[in-house]
N, C-alpha and C positions, 0 to 999 in steps of 0.2 A: 386408390392412389395416394401416396404420401406426399404432402406438400413440402417442398424444400424451404427451410428457414434460412434466410440470409445471415442471421446472427450466429449461426453455428459454424465452427471450423475446427480443423485438426490443430492441435498444438505442435505437432511434429513439424519442424522446420521454421516455426515462428520465433521471433526474437522477443524475449521477455526482458524488460528493463526493470531492475530492482533499485529503487531509490532508498538507500539506507540499508546496509547489509550487516545489521546487528544480529542478535540472536534469532529474532523472528524472520528477518530477511534471509538468513542462512538456511532456516528450515524451509522457507518457500523455495529457495534455489535447489535444495536437495530433492524436494518433491517434483519440481518442474523438470529437472534433468531426466527423470524417468519417462517423461512424455516426449522427449526429443527436442526440447526447446534449446535455442542458443540463448545463453544467459549472459547479459551484460549488467554491470552495476556501477553505482556511484555512491560514494560516501566520503566523509571528511578525510579519512586515512585509508589508503590502499592496503589491502591485505598483503601478506608476504606471498611470494610466488608459490610456495608449497601449499598454502591454504587455498589459493585461487585454483590450483590444479586439482586439489582434492574435491573442491566444490564444483569444478567445471565452469568457472565464471571468468569474465574478462572485465577489467577496470576500464571505464571510459569517462570522459568529461560529462558534466550534466547536460550540456548542449547536444553532445553526440547521443546520449541515452534518449533524449527527447526525440531526436530526428530518426533514430534507427528502430525504435521499439514498436512492435505490433501490440504489445500489452505492457502497461506501466503499472507496477505495484509499489505503493508508497508505504515506507516503514521508517520515517524519520520522526524525531521528537518535535513538538511545537515549541519554537523559540523565536527570537527576533529575526533570525536568518531564514527560517522556514515559513513564517507566517505569510500567506499569499504567494508562496513560491510557484505554485501552478496557477498562472494568471493568463489573461487573454493573449499576451505576446508569446508565452511559452506554448500554449495550446495551438496557436497558429503555426508553430514550427513542427508540430507532431504530424505523423502520417495520417492521412484520411482514414477513417474507420478504426482508429486505435481504440483499445479498451483501457479504461482507467480504473484502477482498484485502489481505494483509499481505506486502509485499516488503521491509519494513524489518527490524526485529529482533523476535524472538519475545517478549521481555519487555515490549513496548509493549502487548500484549494480555494481559489476565488470563486465563490458560489455563483455570482452573476456571470462570470466568464464560462463556467461549467454549464449553466443553463443555456446560454447563447450558443455554445458549441453543440449541445444536444439538439436544440431547435434547428440549427443549420445543417445537421447531419454530419458534422466534422467528426464526432465521436461515434464509434460503433456501439459502445455500451459503457455503462458506469456501474461499479459496485461500491457502495459506501457503507462502512461499518462504523460510522461516526455520527452519532446523533447530536443534535443541537441541545442546548439546555432545555429543560422541560417547558419553560415559558415561551420558547421559540419553535418548538418541535412541530406544532400543527401547521404553522405558516411554511416551514421548510418542507414538510411532507406534501403539502398541497401544491407547492411549486413544481414538484417532480412527478406527481401522480399520473399524468397523462402519457408518460413515456414508458413504452413497453420494454425498452432496453436499459432500464434503471432498476437496480436491486438495492434496497436500503434495509439494513439490519440494525438493531439497537445496541451496537457495540458488544455483541455476544458471539461473534464468529468463532471465538476460541473456547466457548463454554462447553464443557463436558464433565462427566463425573470424575474422570481422571485429572482434568485440569484443576478442578476444585481441590483435589487432594494435594496436587503440586503447590498450588497457591497457599494452602494451609501450612504445608511444610516450610515454604519459603518465609511466610509470616512468622512462624515460630522460630525459625533460625535467625531472622532479623531481630526479634525481641531478645533472644539470647545474646546476640552480638552487641546490641546496644547496652544491655545490662552488664556485660563484661568489658565495656569500653572499646569494642571492636567496631570497624566500619561495616555498616549494613550492606547487604547485597543489592545490586541493581539501582544504585543512586543515579538519578537523572535530574538535571536542572531544567525544569519546564517553567515557562512563563505563562 
């Protein structure tokens, strides 16, 4: 007899909330649409209607995304506006058993609030691809080691042989651009 795992569910019919619909968020949306997810998103600037239609996404407020999503995937840069964005108050407004995926930066999610939400059972699961600095990593990992519904990777979720080639090409292009007085690709003002 196969034991049913409560943490497994179909994506079909679930609402995926994408926080930050830049280049990575758009790729997530494209892939998730193939699984039958309803995809909502929030970002500083709403996409044009044609692009929303092409991606199959709906723009919503941050508050609406938090309340409606079965899964929340974070893809925003770390800055003064986003530091601690997912905090105790925000988590309390989420659906019970929501899954939280953070492939951005760890400081976007209040670590203590995340830990408490896991302990209380508020969150169905958490995926973190955002390690702490080396000198803080052991303490961070120890805090979450007893949770079976937490997956932590060392910020390598996009690592593949193909991605290394893309990164090398982008780096070469940026060197060329700087040497020729052009603006480099993918400038981001992180704090």
